PyMOL Python script that loads the backbone (N, CA, C, O; Angstrom):
from pymol import cmd

cmd.read_pdbstr("""\
ATOM      1  N   MET A   1       6.673  24.152   4.443  1.00  0.00           N
ATOM      2  CA  MET A   1       6.961  23.368   5.534  1.00  0.00           C
ATOM      3  C   MET A   1       5.404  22.920   6.328  1.00  0.00           C
ATOM      4  O   MET A   1       5.275  21.746   6.675  1.00  0.00           O
ATOM      5  N   ALA A   2       4.619  23.604   6.503  1.00  0.00           N
ATOM      6  CA  ALA A   2       3.131  22.959   6.683  1.00  0.00           C
ATOM      7  C   ALA A   2       2.680  21.928   6.046  1.00  0.00           C
ATOM      8  O   ALA A   2       2.186  20.930   6.570  1.00  0.00           O
ATOM      9  N   GLN A   3       2.883  22.195   4.518  1.00  0.00           N
ATOM     10  CA  GLN A   3       2.238  21.617   3.793  1.00  0.00           C
ATOM     11  C   GLN A   3       2.944  19.893   4.184  1.00  0.00           C
ATOM     12  O   GLN A   3       2.359  18.906   4.629  1.00  0.00           O
ATOM     13  N   THR A   4       3.935  20.022   3.921  1.00  0.00           N
ATOM     14  CA  THR A   4       4.987  18.673   4.041  1.00  0.00           C
ATOM     15  C   THR A   4       4.172  18.171   5.078  1.00  0.00           C
ATOM     16  O   THR A   4       3.414  17.235   4.825  1.00  0.00           O
ATOM     17  N   ALA A   5       4.238  18.846   6.640  1.00  0.00           N
ATOM     18  CA  ALA A   5       4.233  17.843   7.573  1.00  0.00           C
ATOM     19  C   ALA A   5       2.711  17.968   7.442  1.00  0.00           C
ATOM     20  O   ALA A   5       2.334  17.593   8.552  1.00  0.00           O
ATOM     21  N   PHE A   6       1.713  18.248   6.796  1.00  0.00           N
ATOM     22  CA  PHE A   6       0.286  17.713   6.209  1.00  0.00           C
ATOM     23  C   PHE A   6       0.464  16.506   5.801  1.00  0.00           C
ATOM     24  O   PHE A   6      -0.066  15.599   6.444  1.00  0.00           O
ATOM     25  N   TYR A   7       1.259  16.204   4.626  1.00  0.00           N
ATOM     26  CA  TYR A   7       1.344  15.154   3.989  1.00  0.00           C
ATOM     27  C   TYR A   7       1.850  13.941   4.398  1.00  0.00           C
ATOM     28  O   TYR A   7       1.321  12.839   4.255  1.00  0.00           O
ATOM     29  N   LEU A   8       3.232  14.285   5.075  1.00  0.00           N
ATOM     30  CA  LEU A   8       3.573  13.167   6.211  1.00  0.00           C
ATOM     31  C   LEU A   8       2.524  12.394   7.039  1.00  0.00           C
ATOM     32  O   LEU A   8       2.413  11.170   6.958  1.00  0.00           O
ATOM     33  N   LYS A   9       1.707  13.220   7.896  1.00  0.00           N
ATOM     34  CA  LYS A   9       1.037  12.792   8.614  1.00  0.00           C
ATOM     35  C   LYS A   9       0.053  12.050   7.923  1.00  0.00           C
ATOM     36  O   LYS A   9      -0.407  10.985   8.334  1.00  0.00           O
ATOM     37  N   SER A  10      -0.311  12.686   6.740  1.00  0.00           N
ATOM     38  CA  SER A  10      -1.376  11.893   5.668  1.00  0.00           C
ATOM     39  C   SER A  10      -0.965  10.205   5.401  1.00  0.00           C
ATOM     40  O   SER A  10      -1.603   9.156   5.499  1.00  0.00           O
ATOM     41  N   LEU A  11       0.249  10.502   5.069  1.00  0.00           N
ATOM     42  CA  LEU A  11       0.784   9.268   4.617  1.00  0.00           C
ATOM     43  C   LEU A  11       0.840   8.350   5.538  1.00  0.00           C
ATOM     44  O   LEU A  11       0.529   7.185   5.286  1.00  0.00           O
ATOM     45  N   ARG A  12       1.276   8.780   6.830  1.00  0.00           N
ATOM     46  CA  ARG A  12       1.581   7.659   8.044  1.00  0.00           C
ATOM     47  C   ARG A  12       0.161   7.200   8.315  1.00  0.00           C
ATOM     48  O   ARG A  12       0.047   6.067   8.784  1.00  0.00           O
ATOM     49  N   SER A  13      -1.050   7.978   8.070  1.00  0.00           N
ATOM     50  CA  SER A  13      -2.438   7.278   8.593  1.00  0.00           C
ATOM     51  C   SER A  13      -2.800   6.431   7.730  1.00  0.00           C
ATOM     52  O   SER A  13      -3.378   5.405   8.087  1.00  0.00           O
ATOM     53  N   PHE A  14      -2.443   6.781   5.980  1.00  0.00           N
ATOM     54  CA  PHE A  14      -2.431   5.790   5.296  1.00  0.00           C
ATOM     55  C   PHE A  14      -1.697   4.429   5.493  1.00  0.00           C
ATOM     56  O   PHE A  14      -2.295   3.369   5.311  1.00  0.00           O
ATOM     57  N   LEU A  15      -0.668   4.469   5.789  1.00  0.00           N
ATOM     58  CA  LEU A  15       0.239   3.602   5.236  1.00  0.00           C
ATOM     59  C   LEU A  15      -0.696   2.241   6.630  1.00  0.00           C
ATOM     60  O   LEU A  15      -1.097   1.103   6.386  1.00  0.00           O
ATOM     61  N   LEU A  16      -0.739   2.936   7.840  1.00  0.00           N
ATOM     62  CA  LEU A  16      -1.360   2.467   8.937  1.00  0.00           C
ATOM     63  C   LEU A  16      -2.511   1.611   8.794  1.00  0.00           C
ATOM     64  O   LEU A  16      -2.484   0.456   9.219  1.00  0.00           O
ATOM     65  N   ARG A  17      -3.719   2.198   8.110  1.00  0.00           N
ATOM     66  CA  ARG A  17      -4.641   1.505   7.385  1.00  0.00           C
ATOM     67  C   ARG A  17      -4.701   0.623   6.026  1.00  0.00           C
ATOM     68  O   ARG A  17      -5.597  -0.203   5.855  1.00  0.00           O
ATOM     69  N   SER A  18      -3.698   0.856   5.089  1.00  0.00           N
ATOM     70  CA  SER A  18      -3.496   0.056   4.221  1.00  0.00           C
ATOM     71  C   SER A  18      -2.607  -1.186   4.298  1.00  0.00           C
ATOM     72  O   SER A  18      -2.267  -1.965   3.408  1.00  0.00           O
ATOM     73  N   ASN A  19      -2.307  -1.158   5.673  1.00  0.00           N
ATOM     74  CA  ASN A  19      -1.451  -2.401   6.270  1.00  0.00           C
ATOM     75  C   ASN A  19      -2.292  -3.311   6.627  1.00  0.00           C
ATOM     76  O   ASN A  19      -2.227  -4.518   6.395  1.00  0.00           O
ATOM     77  N   GLN A  20      -3.379  -2.521   7.402  1.00  0.00           N
ATOM     78  CA  GLN A  20      -4.168  -3.578   8.364  1.00  0.00           C
ATOM     79  C   GLN A  20      -4.314  -4.834   7.834  1.00  0.00           C
ATOM     80  O   GLN A  20      -3.769  -5.879   8.191  1.00  0.00           O
ATOM     81  N   PRO A  21      -5.317  -4.584   6.706  1.00  0.00           N
ATOM     82  CA  PRO A  21      -6.090  -6.158   6.164  1.00  0.00           C
ATOM     83  C   PRO A  21      -4.653  -6.927   6.365  1.00  0.00           C
ATOM     84  O   PRO A  21      -4.761  -7.992   6.973  1.00  0.00           O
ATOM     85  N   HIS A  22      -3.271  -6.551   5.939  1.00  0.00           N
ATOM     86  CA  HIS A  22      -2.363  -7.706   5.428  1.00  0.00           C
ATOM     87  C   HIS A  22      -2.286  -8.202   7.204  1.00  0.00           C
ATOM     88  O   HIS A  22      -2.034  -9.399   7.346  1.00  0.00           O
ATOM     89  N   ALA A  23      -2.473  -7.421   8.478  1.00  0.00           N
ATOM     90  CA  ALA A  23      -2.141  -8.124   9.449  1.00  0.00           C
ATOM     91  C   ALA A  23      -3.503  -9.139  10.214  1.00  0.00           C
ATOM     92  O   ALA A  23      -3.448  -9.995  11.096  1.00  0.00           O
ATOM     93  N   THR A  24      -4.708  -8.567   9.393  1.00  0.00           N
ATOM     94  CA  THR A  24      -6.014  -9.494   9.665  1.00  0.00           C
ATOM     95  C   THR A  24      -6.324 -10.377   9.217  1.00  0.00           C
ATOM     96  O   THR A  24      -7.208 -11.033   9.769  1.00  0.00           O
ATOM     97  N   GLY A  25      -5.745 -10.816   8.005  1.00  0.00           N
ATOM     98  CA  GLY A  25      -5.549 -11.712   7.092  1.00  0.00           C
ATOM     99  C   GLY A  25      -6.599 -11.451   6.168  1.00  0.00           C
ATOM    100  O   GLY A  25      -6.773 -12.234   5.234  1.00  0.00           O
ATOM    101  N   THR A  26      -7.458 -10.257   6.337  1.00  0.00           N
ATOM    102  CA  THR A  26      -8.564 -10.249   5.408  1.00  0.00           C
ATOM    103  C   THR A  26      -8.293  -9.659   3.634  1.00  0.00           C
ATOM    104  O   THR A  26      -9.114  -9.695   2.718  1.00  0.00           O
ATOM    105  N   THR A  27      -6.848  -9.138   3.600  1.00  0.00           N
ATOM    106  CA  THR A  27      -6.887  -8.720   2.435  1.00  0.00           C
ATOM    107  C   THR A  27      -7.047  -9.928   1.018  1.00  0.00           C
ATOM    108  O   THR A  27      -6.860 -11.143   1.063  1.00  0.00           O
ATOM    109  N   LYS A  28      -7.449  -9.083  -0.158  1.00  0.00           N
ATOM    110  CA  LYS A  28      -7.199 -10.134  -1.302  1.00  0.00           C
ATOM    111  C   LYS A  28      -6.231 -10.004  -2.407  1.00  0.00           C
ATOM    112  O   LYS A  28      -6.225  -9.022  -3.148  1.00  0.00           O
ATOM    113  N   THR A  29      -5.271 -11.166  -2.537  1.00  0.00           N
ATOM    114  CA  THR A  29      -4.523 -11.158  -3.332  1.00  0.00           C
ATOM    115  C   THR A  29      -4.821 -10.974  -5.189  1.00  0.00           C
ATOM    116  O   THR A  29      -5.956 -11.186  -5.618  1.00  0.00           O
ATOM    117  N   ILE A  30      -3.832 -10.623  -6.020  1.00  0.00           N
ATOM    118  CA  ILE A  30      -3.869 -10.788  -7.095  1.00  0.00           C
ATOM    119  C   ILE A  30      -2.572 -11.669  -7.903  1.00  0.00           C
ATOM    120  O   ILE A  30      -1.447 -11.245  -8.165  1.00  0.00           O
ATOM    121  N   LYS A  31      -3.134 -12.986  -8.178  1.00  0.00           N
ATOM    122  CA  LYS A  31      -1.793 -13.479  -8.997  1.00  0.00           C
ATOM    123  C   LYS A  31      -1.458 -13.254 -10.313  1.00  0.00           C
ATOM    124  O   LYS A  31      -2.181 -13.387 -11.300  1.00  0.00           O
ATOM    125  N   GLN A  32      -0.106 -12.840 -10.245  1.00  0.00           N
ATOM    126  CA  GLN A  32       0.645 -12.723 -11.544  1.00  0.00           C
ATOM    127  C   GLN A  32       1.445 -13.273 -12.068  1.00  0.00           C
ATOM    128  O   GLN A  32       2.481 -13.494 -11.441  1.00  0.00           O
ATOM    129  N   SER A  33       1.341 -13.642 -13.170  1.00  0.00           N
ATOM    130  CA  SER A  33       1.970 -14.652 -14.696  1.00  0.00           C
ATOM    131  C   SER A  33       3.722 -15.035 -13.566  1.00  0.00           C
ATOM    132  O   SER A  33       4.141 -16.186 -13.444  1.00  0.00           O
ATOM    133  N   ASP A  34       4.289 -14.054 -13.044  1.00  0.00           N
ATOM    134  CA  ASP A  34       5.733 -14.251 -12.604  1.00  0.00           C
ATOM    135  C   ASP A  34       5.934 -15.445 -11.189  1.00  0.00           C
ATOM    136  O   ASP A  34       6.878 -16.093 -10.737  1.00  0.00           O
ATOM    137  N   GLY A  35       4.099 -15.233 -10.757  1.00  0.00           N
ATOM    138  CA  GLY A  35       3.902 -16.295  -9.393  1.00  0.00           C
ATOM    139  C   GLY A  35       3.795 -15.146  -8.049  1.00  0.00           C
ATOM    140  O   GLY A  35       3.431 -15.416  -6.904  1.00  0.00           O
ATOM    141  N   SER A  36       4.107 -14.185  -8.430  1.00  0.00           N
ATOM    142  CA  SER A  36       4.180 -12.999  -7.482  1.00  0.00           C
ATOM    143  C   SER A  36       2.652 -12.769  -7.082  1.00  0.00           C
ATOM    144  O   SER A  36       1.783 -13.235  -7.820  1.00  0.00           O
ATOM    145  N   ARG A  37       2.308 -12.072  -5.947  1.00  0.00           N
ATOM    146  CA  ARG A  37       0.979 -11.837  -5.855  1.00  0.00           C
ATOM    147  C   ARG A  37       1.372 -10.289  -5.511  1.00  0.00           C
ATOM    148  O   ARG A  37       2.460  -9.889  -5.097  1.00  0.00           O
ATOM    149  N   THR A  38       0.208  -9.529  -5.790  1.00  0.00           N
ATOM    150  CA  THR A  38      -0.058  -7.737  -5.820  1.00  0.00           C
ATOM    151  C   THR A  38      -1.108  -7.891  -4.736  1.00  0.00           C
ATOM    152  O   THR A  38      -1.850  -8.873  -4.735  1.00  0.00           O
ATOM    153  N   ILE A  39      -1.191  -6.901  -3.772  1.00  0.00           N
ATOM    154  CA  ILE A  39      -2.213  -6.332  -3.286  1.00  0.00           C
ATOM    155  C   ILE A  39      -2.730  -4.872  -3.551  1.00  0.00           C
ATOM    156  O   ILE A  39      -1.707  -4.188  -3.537  1.00  0.00           O
ATOM    157  N   ILE A  40      -3.628  -4.190  -3.748  1.00  0.00           N
ATOM    158  CA  ILE A  40      -3.923  -3.112  -4.420  1.00  0.00           C
ATOM    159  C   ILE A  40      -4.844  -2.627  -3.131  1.00  0.00           C
ATOM    160  O   ILE A  40      -5.716  -3.293  -2.573  1.00  0.00           O
ATOM    161  N   PHE A  41      -4.458  -1.434  -2.850  1.00  0.00           N
ATOM    162  CA  PHE A  41      -5.065  -0.770  -1.517  1.00  0.00           C
ATOM    163  C   PHE A  41      -5.215   1.387  -2.018  1.00  0.00           C
ATOM    164  O   PHE A  41      -4.355   2.261  -2.134  1.00  0.00           O
ATOM    165  N   THR A  42      -6.504   1.392  -2.140  1.00  0.00           N
ATOM    166  CA  THR A  42      -7.137   2.995  -2.240  1.00  0.00           C
ATOM    167  C   THR A  42      -7.680   3.375  -1.653  1.00  0.00           C
ATOM    168  O   THR A  42      -8.761   2.829  -1.433  1.00  0.00           O
ATOM    169  N   GLU A  43      -7.308   4.652  -0.934  1.00  0.00           N
ATOM    170  CA  GLU A  43      -8.361   5.442  -0.368  1.00  0.00           C
ATOM    171  C   GLU A  43      -8.344   6.809  -0.564  1.00  0.00           C
ATOM    172  O   GLU A  43      -7.186   7.226  -0.600  1.00  0.00           O
ATOM    173  N   GLY A  44      -9.207   7.692  -0.708  1.00  0.00           N
ATOM    174  CA  GLY A  44      -8.991   9.124  -1.245  1.00  0.00           C
ATOM    175  C   GLY A  44      -8.130   9.132  -2.294  1.00  0.00           C
ATOM    176  O   GLY A  44      -8.064   8.233  -3.131  1.00  0.00           O
ATOM    177  N   ASP A  45      -7.354  10.289  -2.274  1.00  0.00           N
ATOM    178  CA  ASP A  45      -6.233  10.153  -3.267  1.00  0.00           C
ATOM    179  C   ASP A  45      -5.089   9.762  -3.112  1.00  0.00           C
ATOM    180  O   ASP A  45      -4.085  10.306  -3.571  1.00  0.00           O
ATOM    181  N   TRP A  46      -5.155   8.286  -2.117  1.00  0.00           N
ATOM    182  CA  TRP A  46      -4.006   7.616  -1.567  1.00  0.00           C
ATOM    183  C   TRP A  46      -4.086   6.387  -2.638  1.00  0.00           C
ATOM    184  O   TRP A  46      -5.199   6.039  -3.032  1.00  0.00           O
ATOM    185  N   TYR A  47      -2.963   5.756  -3.091  1.00  0.00           N
ATOM    186  CA  TYR A  47      -3.208   4.555  -3.774  1.00  0.00           C
ATOM    187  C   TYR A  47      -1.567   3.768  -3.500  1.00  0.00           C
ATOM    188  O   TYR A  47      -0.473   4.284  -3.729  1.00  0.00           O
ATOM    189  N   MET A  48      -1.852   2.345  -2.928  1.00  0.00           N
ATOM    190  CA  MET A  48      -0.520   1.645  -2.593  1.00  0.00           C
ATOM    191  C   MET A  48      -0.905   0.246  -3.188  1.00  0.00           C
ATOM    192  O   MET A  48      -2.048  -0.197  -3.078  1.00  0.00           O
ATOM    193  N   ASP A  49       0.045  -0.385  -3.784  1.00  0.00           N
ATOM    194  CA  ASP A  49       0.588  -1.350  -4.496  1.00  0.00           C
ATOM    195  C   ASP A  49       1.639  -2.244  -4.063  1.00  0.00           C
ATOM    196  O   ASP A  49       2.803  -2.052  -4.415  1.00  0.00           O
ATOM    197  N   ASP A  50       1.266  -3.309  -3.244  1.00  0.00           N
ATOM    198  CA  ASP A  50       2.180  -4.059  -2.710  1.00  0.00           C
ATOM    199  C   ASP A  50       2.675  -5.387  -3.298  1.00  0.00           C
ATOM    200  O   ASP A  50       2.101  -6.418  -2.947  1.00  0.00           O
ATOM    201  N   ASN A  51       3.523  -5.432  -4.018  1.00  0.00           N
ATOM    202  CA  ASN A  51       3.941  -7.025  -4.751  1.00  0.00           C
ATOM    203  C   ASN A  51       4.803  -8.074  -3.721  1.00  0.00           C
ATOM    204  O   ASN A  51       5.404  -7.615  -2.750  1.00  0.00           O
ATOM    205  N   PHE A  52       4.800  -9.080  -3.937  1.00  0.00           N
ATOM    206  CA  PHE A  52       5.101  -9.724  -3.368  1.00  0.00           C
ATOM    207  C   PHE A  52       5.480 -11.479  -3.602  1.00  0.00           C
ATOM    208  O   PHE A  52       4.702 -12.203  -4.223  1.00  0.00           O
ATOM    209  N   PHE A  53       6.479 -11.876  -3.144  1.00  0.00           N
ATOM    210  CA  PHE A  53       6.768 -13.086  -3.503  1.00  0.00           C
ATOM    211  C   PHE A  53       6.258 -14.026  -2.295  1.00  0.00           C
ATOM    212  O   PHE A  53       6.193 -13.412  -1.229  1.00  0.00           O
ATOM    213  N   ALA A  54       6.000 -14.955  -2.252  1.00  0.00           N
ATOM    214  CA  ALA A  54       5.479 -15.271  -0.244  1.00  0.00           C
ATOM    215  C   ALA A  54       6.878 -15.922  -0.017  1.00  0.00           C
ATOM    216  O   ALA A  54       7.508 -16.690  -0.743  1.00  0.00           O
ATOM    217  N   GLY A  55       7.150 -15.448   1.074  1.00  0.00           N
ATOM    218  CA  GLY A  55       8.587 -15.843   2.051  1.00  0.00           C
ATOM    219  C   GLY A  55       9.767 -15.343   1.114  1.00  0.00           C
ATOM    220  O   GLY A  55      10.670 -16.170   1.249  1.00  0.00           O
ATOM    221  N   VAL A  56      10.056 -14.608   0.454  1.00  0.00           N
ATOM    222  CA  VAL A  56      10.894 -14.163  -0.318  1.00  0.00           C
ATOM    223  C   VAL A  56      11.183 -12.590  -0.024  1.00  0.00           C
ATOM    224  O   VAL A  56      12.278 -12.230   0.408  1.00  0.00           O
ATOM    225  N   GLY A  57      10.258 -11.794  -0.254  1.00  0.00           N
ATOM    226  CA  GLY A  57      10.190 -10.240  -0.246  1.00  0.00           C
ATOM    227  C   GLY A  57       9.415  -9.990  -1.624  1.00  0.00           C
ATOM    228  O   GLY A  57       9.021 -10.677  -2.566  1.00  0.00           O
ATOM    229  N   GLY A  58       9.404  -8.583  -1.226  1.00  0.00           N
ATOM    230  CA  GLY A  58       8.996  -7.778  -2.533  1.00  0.00           C
ATOM    231  C   GLY A  58       9.148  -6.050  -2.388  1.00  0.00           C
ATOM    232  O   GLY A  58      10.032  -5.352  -1.892  1.00  0.00           O
ATOM    233  N   ARG A  59       8.104  -5.788  -2.934  1.00  0.00           N
ATOM    234  CA  ARG A  59       8.063  -4.181  -2.942  1.00  0.00           C
ATOM    235  C   ARG A  59       6.324  -3.822  -2.605  1.00  0.00           C
ATOM    236  O   ARG A  59       5.212  -4.295  -2.836  1.00  0.00           O
ATOM    237  N   SER A  60       7.067  -2.473  -1.794  1.00  0.00           N
ATOM    238  CA  SER A  60       5.347  -1.690  -2.060  1.00  0.00           C
ATOM    239  C   SER A  60       5.977   0.003  -2.182  1.00  0.00           C
ATOM    240  O   SER A  60       6.965   0.658  -1.851  1.00  0.00           O
ATOM    241  N   LYS A  61       4.554   0.176  -2.952  1.00  0.00           N
ATOM    242  CA  LYS A  61       4.747   1.838  -3.757  1.00  0.00           C
ATOM    243  C   LYS A  61       3.456   2.524  -2.992  1.00  0.00           C
ATOM    244  O   LYS A  61       2.444   1.829  -3.077  1.00  0.00           O
ATOM    245  N   GLU A  62       3.343   3.428  -2.457  1.00  0.00           N
ATOM    246  CA  GLU A  62       2.578   4.242  -2.095  1.00  0.00           C
ATOM    247  C   GLU A  62       2.318   5.841  -2.616  1.00  0.00           C
ATOM    248  O   GLU A  62       2.851   6.688  -1.900  1.00  0.00           O
ATOM    249  N   PHE A  63       1.450   6.408  -3.946  1.00  0.00           N
ATOM    250  CA  PHE A  63       1.510   7.402  -4.086  1.00  0.00           C
ATOM    251  C   PHE A  63       0.163   8.148  -4.105  1.00  0.00           C
ATOM    252  O   PHE A  63      -0.836   7.452  -3.924  1.00  0.00           O
ATOM    253  N   LEU A  64       0.011   9.378  -4.285  1.00  0.00           N
ATOM    254  CA  LEU A  64      -0.280  10.460  -3.508  1.00  0.00           C
ATOM    255  C   LEU A  64      -1.055  10.979  -5.267  1.00  0.00           C
ATOM    256  O   LEU A  64      -0.490  11.648  -6.133  1.00  0.00           O
ATOM    257  N   LEU A  65      -2.430  10.399  -5.315  1.00  0.00           N
ATOM    258  CA  LEU A  65      -2.924  10.650  -6.654  1.00  0.00           C
ATOM    259  C   LEU A  65      -3.189  11.962  -7.253  1.00  0.00           C
ATOM    260  O   LEU A  65      -3.628  11.889  -8.401  1.00  0.00           O
ATOM    261  N   THR A  66      -3.032  13.181  -6.761  1.00  0.00           N
ATOM    262  CA  THR A  66      -3.520  14.507  -6.653  1.00  0.00           C
ATOM    263  C   THR A  66      -2.075  15.180  -7.184  1.00  0.00           C
ATOM    264  O   THR A  66      -2.124  16.250  -7.790  1.00  0.00           O
ATOM    265  N   GLN A  67      -0.895  14.576  -6.958  1.00  0.00           N
ATOM    266  CA  GLN A  67       0.017  15.385  -6.649  1.00  0.00           C
ATOM    267  C   GLN A  67       1.128  15.005  -8.042  1.00  0.00           C
ATOM    268  O   GLN A  67       2.204  15.593  -8.152  1.00  0.00           O
TER     269      GLN A  67
END
""", "prot")
cmd.dss("prot")
cmd.show_as("cartoon", "prot")
cmd.util.cbc("prot")
cmd.orient("prot")
């Protein structure tokens, strides 16, 4: 239980930091062949991949790389 709480707290902190460049407009995007854009953010053992179509929607995936 304590380990789960630790990972949840760590994930929450990572999500806040990984979304900060989105909010400030400082993030760099990678244009994909299907016209979507991808943002990749890594920090320590955490990895976030956010793929989206402007104004339409998309998906975000977060991973803990050591698990």
